[in-house]
N, C-alpha and C positions, 0 to 999 in steps of 0.2 A: 300341123301333125296328121298322121295316118290314124287308121284302124289297122290291126293285125290281125294275125288268124285267131289269134286267142282270144279278139275282142279287144285288144289294149291298145292306149295309145301309144305314141312311138315320140320319146323327148328328142330334139332337135340338137341337143350337144350332151356331153359330159365326157369327165374323166374315168375309165375303167378302173373297177375296184373301188369308188368312191362314189357316195349319194351325190344327186344333183342340189345345186346350189338352192333352185326353185322348189326342193322336196316339201319344206317346212310350208309353201304357201299352196302347191298342187296336189294334188290328189298322188301317189305315188304308182308306177306301174310296175310290170317284169322285170322292164328294162332299168328301171330304177334300182331294184332288188336284187337283179341280176350282177349289175357292176358293184352294190353294195357285200355280195357275197363273193363276189370275184368268179361266179361261173357262167356258165351261158343264160339266154332267157326261155333254151326249152327244156335247161334244168328246173327252172322253176317251175314251170308252166307242169311239170310231169309231178314235183312235188304236190303241187295245189290239188293233183287229179289224184292224190294217194298212190302213186306210183310206188311200188315198194324195190326195185330194184336199185335206188339210190344210196351210195355208201353213206353209213351212221355221221361219219365227219362232214359230208358234204348237205346232209339233210339238216345237223345241226348250223352251220352257218346260213343255209336259206332258212329257218324260222327266225334264228336271230333278225337277221336283214328284212324280213319280213314283220316283226316285232317292231323293232327300231324307225320304220317306215310307216308305221301302221296302215300296211295296207289291205285297200279293202279294194276290190273287184268292180271293173265297170260291167255291173249285169246288164244294164238296158245296149252297152257296146256289143256285149255278148250273145244277148240274143237276136241281133239285129244280123249278126254275123253266121253265128249258127243255124238260124232260122226255128230255132225251139226255147221254150221257156225255159229259164236258171231257176225254176221255183221247186222246191218239193213239199212235201206235206204228209204231217206225222199222225196217224189218229191214235186216240191212248183212250182209255177209260180208267185212271188211277193218277191222274198226273198230282193230286195230295200225297202219293206216298213217295216213301224218301228215294227208292230202289229207281220206281218209273221216273220220277223229277230230274232224280240226278240223270238218266239214261238218256233223257229228252235233251238236259244241258250239254252234256258230249256230242251229243248229235247236231245238236244245233251250233257248235263252234265247227265240227267236221263240215256241215253243209258251207258254210260262211269262209273256213278255208279252200274248199274247192269252189266257192265261184258259185252260191246257191244260196235264195234264203229259202227258212224251213216255216212255215205255217203247221200252227199245230190245232190241232181240232180235236177235241175232247167229245167225248158222249158217254148216257148212261147205260151200262152193259145189262143192264134189266129192263129194256127196251127193243123190243123184236125187231123194229125197224130204225134202229139209231144207228145201224152200221153203213144200211145202203145210205141212209139221208145223211150220212158224214162222206160216204164216197161221192157221191152224187154233189157234196159241197165243196169236196177235194178237185173234183173232175170240172166243176166251174171254175173255178181260179185259175186254169192252165197251167196244170205242172205237168215238171217231167217225169214225176213219179210217185209215187206213195211208200211210207215206210208205215208199217202198220206194227201196234205192240201191242203185245200180248201176256197176260200174265196166267190167264187162265185157260184149261184145257177148252173151255167152253168157248172162250173166245178164238183161241188157235182154230177150231173147228169153223168158226163160222165165218172166219179171215179165210179158210181155207177155199169155203164154198163161195165168195166172193169174186166177181169179176169185175178188178179195179180201173178195167181201159186203158189203163198207160202200165208201164213197168211198175212192179210193186216186192219188195221182200219184206215178209214176215218175220220179225224179227221175236222170239219167243224161248223161253229156256230149256233144254230139249229134258225128259225123263232120262236121268243116266242109265237107269234098269231097262228102259230101250230099246237104247242107240249104244250101249258099252263104253260109252267114251264119258267119264268122267271129270268134272272143271277143278280146277287148281283149288278151290273152297271145298271139293269133298274129298279129294285125295292128300292134300297139302294142309291145309285151314283146319278141318276138323281134327284132324290127327295131331297137328300142333298145338292144339287148346287142349286136346285129352291128355296127351303127352305133358303138358306143363300143371294140368290141376293134379294125375297122377303123381307127379312129382313133388306135390306141397302134400303126397299124403290121402288123398281122396278114393274114397272105393265106394262112395255111394252117391250115384247123379241121378236129376232128375229133369228129364228133357221137356221145354214147353215150345211144342212146334206150331207152326202157322197151317190155315186152312189146308188138309188135303186135295185138293179141286188147284190147288196152284203145284205145278212142277217142282217149283224152290223147295216148298215146305215139304215134298218129300224127298227130293235129293238132302237136303239138309237132317231131316231124319232119318235117312238110311248112312248118311254118313256119320251121324253119331254115334247111329248103333252096331255099323262098322269097326268105330277107331275103338270104341269100350270091348268090344269083341276079341278086337287084335292086342289088347292088355289083358286080354282074361278078367275083363271087369264086365258088371251086369248093370243095366239100367233099375232104376226103382219104378221107373214108368213115366208113360211119354202122356204128355195130354195137350189137346190138338185147341189152339186159339185161331185169336182172326187177323193177327199181323199185329193188336192193337195193344196198348199198354191196361185198356180195360181187363181183357182177357187175359194176361199175364197177371193183374190183380185176381181174379175170378179163380183164375188154376191153384195159385198159392193158398186162398182164403178157402177154396175146397177142400184143400187137403189139412189143413189146421195146421198148427206148431210141430205136431209129429212128423215131417215131411217124409222120411224114412230114408232122407238123404243130407250130404253136407256141401252138394255142389248144384247150382241150378244152372240148367244152360238153355238160355233163350234161342228160338229161332229168330229172332231180332230184337233188336236196342230197346224199340217201344215195349217190347213184351217184357224185357227184362224190367226195364221202368215200373214196369205195375206190380213188377211181381217184388221188388226191392221198396214199394210198398207196403207191400198186403207182410209180408217178412216183419216191416218195423212195427207194422199195427199186431202182430203175434208176439209179439216181443222178442224176436229174434235180432242178433246183430250182424252187420255183415260191415266187413267179411270172418266176424271172428265167430257167429255159429255157423253162417251159410256162406259160401262164397255165390257171387255170382256173376255171368259171364253172358254176352249179348252176339250178334251177328249186326256187320254194317259201318259201323263207325261213325252213325249220323254225329252232325255237330255237335250236337247238346252232350254226347256221352260223356265228353270229357268235366262234364260241370255235375253230373248226375251225383247225390249224395249215397254213397261215396262213387269218386268217376269211377266209369264201367270199364271192367277188361271185356275187348273185344274182340271181332276177327274185322278188321276191315276189306271193303269191297272197291274194287274201282269200276261202278256201275259207268261211268263217265266213259273209260275204254270199250264199253259194250254199244253205247251211243256214236261212240266212233265206226268201230266195227260194220254198225248196221249201217251206216250211212254209206260207206265204202263196197260194202255188199250191194247194196240200191245202186251206186254209180255205177258197179261194172255189170250191171244188167243195161243200164239205160244207155251204156257205152257199147253193151255187145262184147264186153271184154271178159279175160278169165276170172272168174270170182277171186278176190282176197285171199291172204291167210288170216285165219279167225283167231288171236290170242287167246288163250285160255282165262276164264274167269281168274284173275288176280287176286290175292288175296294175302292180306300181313297179320301178324297177332299181336295187339296194342295190349299192353300188360297196364294195369291202372291198380285202384285202392281196392278193387272189389271181391278182390280175390285174396285171400292167403291160405296158411298153414290150415288142414280139417282140424275139426276142432274134436276134442278125443272125446267118446261115448261117456255121458254123463251116467 
């Protein structure tokens, strides 16, 4: 067997359109995948590199063949052939949070599919020297590029001042008021949520927002306000939390049983969880007295008591897009088209018709 330009071993025989018989015992190559999918090995190579010009039907065939053959790139051969490492590093400071952890999962999957390993390096964002130390650690691992994941304005500014010494991409949700480009969550998600609640007769709303240092929290709060304004509705107030269940609990307990609202719109699901506990402790029923909604659709949301109505966000797609952007910089290729932050309204039992005034 020989090593080709893509760093793959070439099989000696096989019938076009069929996976080789030895695939069960030997690692699959792009040639095996190409035969199984009925395409050229160049098409498989372009697919693995994230090339967007492949027809959807062809993409489906290649993806199916990759999955069936359990294809894994030969990173050692590729590195020897290309003369560059096939490792990436991801810097993150909030791996315990749902959004960042799902972004990392999507990024890791995209890196593997493109033939790279993704090393995850976490750091304490309250430590002024932590970023420099993390970058030094990444550089010592001989990586091809660095993906810097930032959630706060402060971390974005730190990353923008950092000399990464290798190709890097800073992945951060932009403030839509600054850029003028709103995400699907802002333009579709919140309007659909408010329209749904308004259709149930709700006219009084309370928003429990995330911390204002986060562009995501500001974007969500503005989207909530715009969605209400578009329907001629007004908010009973916005209380800023910190994304945690505890902050949702404290926000509701601080208002007391007289919320002044029949619907609580939380900025994320954990905040909604804390708000629901506080409402029950105040003697209010969900959803008979107060409807509660969240954002993110964490796995546990379907098992809240009652199950939570929420806006599902595709964080994994953000991670995949971030890796594709980084790879385009490594390859000095045109940047890929970045899809909008996709969202979907998931209706469950935490929402119902608005309670009539007592």
